[in-house]
N, C-alpha and C positions, 0 to 999 in steps of 0.2 A: 504494500501500500504505499502512495505517495503522500510524505506528510510536509513537504516543502510548500511554503507560501507561493501560489500561482497568481500573477496579475495578467489579465485579458483585457486588450483594450483594441479600438479600431484606429488602421493607422491609413488616413487619406494617402500617403506617400504611396503606399505598397497597396492599398486596395484589398487590404485584408485585416484579419483579427490576428492581433500579435499577442501571444503569452510568454512571459518572461518570468524567471525563477530567480528574484534577488538575492537568494543567499548561496546559488551557485553561478560565479561569474562567467558571463558569457552564453548561460543556457537559456535558449529561446526558441521558438517556434511560430508557425504562423498558419492561417488555416480561412478558410472562405466562409466557415461560421464559428463560433463559439465552441461548440462540442468538436470539430475538426481540430481547431487551435489547442484544445486542451488535450485530445488524444494524441496530437502530434509531440506537443510538449513531453507529455509523461513518458514518450518513447525516447525523446532526447533526455530528460533526466537520467531514465536508467543508462544510456549510451554515456554521460557525463561520468556519471559514478563509477561504471566499468573503467572507462579509460582512466580516472584519477586512481583507481586500485592497481591498474597495470603499470601506471608511471610512480607508482608510490608516494602518491601526491595526499594530503590529507583532503577528508571527506568532511564537510561542515554537517554539524548535527542541525537537525531541523529546528527552528526556534517557533515556529508557527506565525503568529500575525507579527506584523511590523509596530513597532511602536510609534514610528513617523511616516508621514507619507507626503 
């Protein structure tokens, strides 16, 4: 189960919904709908974590809701 906060918003520039994971640098995906962006970013989160493990990089613990926005 994915426990990282995911922020989804519409990007006029990309003409797509963007899903970003603030706790995982560079972890983002897009989609034509909210649901597609969410599904895509869940895949990217798993890949981000797998890559971090392969490279022996630290993996941040999910903090949940941000305290700032």
